[in-house]
Structure formats: C-alpha cells, structure tokens
C-alpha positions as CSV (number, residue, x, y, z in Angstrom):
1,M,80.4,172.9,118.0
2,A,82.4,171.6,121.0
3,T,81.1,171.1,124.5
4,G,82.6,172.5,127.6
5,G,83.8,169.0,128.5
6,E,85.6,168.7,125.2
7,A,87.3,172.0,125.7
8,K,88.4,171.0,129.2
9,L,90.0,167.9,127.8
10,W,91.8,169.9,125.1
11,V,93.2,172.2,127.7
12,Q,94.4,169.3,129.9
13,Q,96.0,167.7,126.9
14,G,97.9,170.9,125.9
15,E,96.0,171.3,122.6
16,V,95.0,174.9,123.2
17,K,97.3,177.9,122.5
18,V,96.7,181.5,123.3
19,N,98.9,184.0,121.4
20,G,101.2,181.1,120.4
21,E,101.7,179.7,123.9
22,V,100.2,176.5,125.3
23,E,97.4,177.4,127.8
24,E,97.0,175.2,130.8
25,R,94.4,177.3,132.8
26,R,90.8,176.6,132.2
27,G,89.5,179.9,133.4
28,R,91.9,182.2,131.4
29,Q,90.4,185.6,130.7
30,L,90.6,186.4,126.9
31,R,91.0,189.9,125.7
32,P,90.2,191.5,122.3
33,G,93.0,190.7,119.8
34,D,94.0,187.4,121.5
35,L,94.6,184.6,119.1
36,V,93.2,181.3,120.2
37,E,94.3,178.1,118.5
38,I,92.7,174.7,119.1
39,R,93.7,171.6,117.2
40,G,95.2,173.7,114.4
41,Q,92.4,176.1,113.9
42,A,93.0,179.7,115.0
43,V,90.4,182.4,115.8
44,A,91.0,186.0,116.9
45,V,89.0,187.3,119.8
46,P,87.0,190.3,118.4
47,G,87.0,193.7,119.9
48,P,84.1,195.6,121.3
C-alpha cells in the first residue's frame, strides 16, 4: 500500500493518469467509472 507522500510524488512526476490523461492536480475529484492508472497498474473507480 502506498502512502499519501508517495502518491503526491507520483502526481508531481506525471506518473498518474485518469481516463488516459496525465493528472497534475493532487485534489482531483474522482467519479464512478473513472479509470486511474499509476505506474502501469489501472483501477476503475467503483460505482455506488
């Protein structure tokens, strides 16, 4: 499991994608169905 500090670094380094686009904002609001990719691993945000 990653820490918040690690996640912050990944965002700053451009290693996080949301729906195929590099995400540069730390506080991005995710919605059900969004696909988040970090360092080559993708996870879909589940719905309610």
